[in-house]
N, C-alpha and C positions, 0 to 999 in steps of 0.2 A: 934734247931729250929722249930717251926710247922708256918704251911705258917697259911692262910685267909682260909678259904671254900672255900670265893664268888670269890677268886684268880686261883681257883683247877679248879670251874666252865668254867669263865670264858674264859680260855686257851681249854679244852675241848668246846669249847664249837668255839673258834678263829679255834680252832683246823682242823676242818670241814667243815666250814663255808669257811676260803676260800679255800678246793682241792675242792669243791663243784663251787669254782669261777674264779675256774684253775688258781686262785693265790699263783705260788708256790712257786720264790721267797722269797716270803712272807712268805708261810709257813717251805721255809726252817726255814723263823729266828726265827720259835720258840725255833729249836734245841740250844744248850749250839754246844762250838767248841768246846768240846772234846763229842763228842752223840753216837749213838748209838740205830739203829733200826733193825726191826728182822719178818718175819711173820712166824709163824711156826704151826705146825695142830696139835692143837692139843687129838688128840693122840699118838704124837709125843712127849706132852713134857709130857704128863701123864709117859708118857714112862721110859721119860730119853731120849732120842735120837737127839741129839741136828740136824737131819735135818733142815737149815730151806732153804722156798722157797725164799727166799728173806733174806741176814746177810746184811748192811750195819754198818761198823762198823768207818764210819765217818765220815764228815762231804762235806768231796770230793764222798766220795762214792755217799749220799745223789744230789750231784749237776750233780755225773756222771749215776743217775740215770732217774732225771730231760730231761739231758740231751733227753738220748733214749726213755723217756716219750716224750717230740715233735715232735722222728719223728712217734712213733708208732701214736700219735691221729692218725697221717695225715689218715691213714689206719684203723679205728677207729674210730669210730666222735662218741659220744657221752654226751648223760650227767649225772656228782650226781651224789650221794643226800645224802653226812650222815646220820643215825641216830640216834642221840646217848645220853644211858642213862649217866642220874645225877649219879656224876661220886664219887662213895667211897671214903677216907678219909682211909686214911692206916696209921702205922708208927708213927712216928715223923710227917708227915704229910705233907716228902717231899718223899711224894708217892701215888699214885693213882689208878686205875682200873674206867672201868667204858664199860661195855655193847655195843659194834652197831652192825649197819648194815649197807647194803650199798647198793641202789639200784643204773643200770645205764636205763635211755633211752634213745632210737637206732634213728634217725635220719628219723624211719616211724613213734614214736611214742610211740612202744614200750616200756613199763619196767617192767623189773622186777629184781627177791630180788638179786644182786652176791654174798654180803661175809655177815656171823654171826661172831659172838667174841667178845671177853671182848681186852682191852686195858691193857695192865699192867706198870706203866710210872713211873722210877723214880725223880723229876720232882731237878731244884735247881734254886735257885734268884742266880740272872745277875744284878745288875743293874737297883733294886728294882721291876726286874722281875722277873718272873718266867722261866722255860726253860723246854724244854724237857733231859736230857744226855743220859734215855734210855725206849727206846720207843721199848717194843713184844709185841706185835700182836699176838692173840691164831686164828684160826682157827676156827672152830666147825664142818667143810669136810677138807678134801683135793681135794675138788671139786671145781674149784675156774669157771665158766663154761666158762674163756676168756682169753685174759694175761691177767697177773696182771702188766700193769705198770702201774694205774695208782697208785696214794699211796689211802690204807686206811686210 
């Protein structure tokens, strides 16, 4: 099955926007019921080392991360800004990848680059819209400057 490119572009745009707006419950709705979300440093991935910085293999685990995020953000107040490049459609249209950068601005107004990398997603159509089945986030470096509570 081939997916419309615009639907993929919309999904990636919505993904970043919902995180930036702190609409985490709506962000969670972008994922299929059976899903996986993992963050791996590119160096580990390239070497075939499976150690992930974050590994959630179910929606329940993502829900737990959101609960932790709501607690952690009490102590790390900031604003996120996701800049996501145009997705490249792969295989049969049910996979896509896009480069990203995430910036964070603290309460004092200082903005810094938080993380860069590549999203690699496997997508699935659910009731007429695309959802994320597997989200692999390949970080360009292990050096994430602060706690990794906010979704990337």
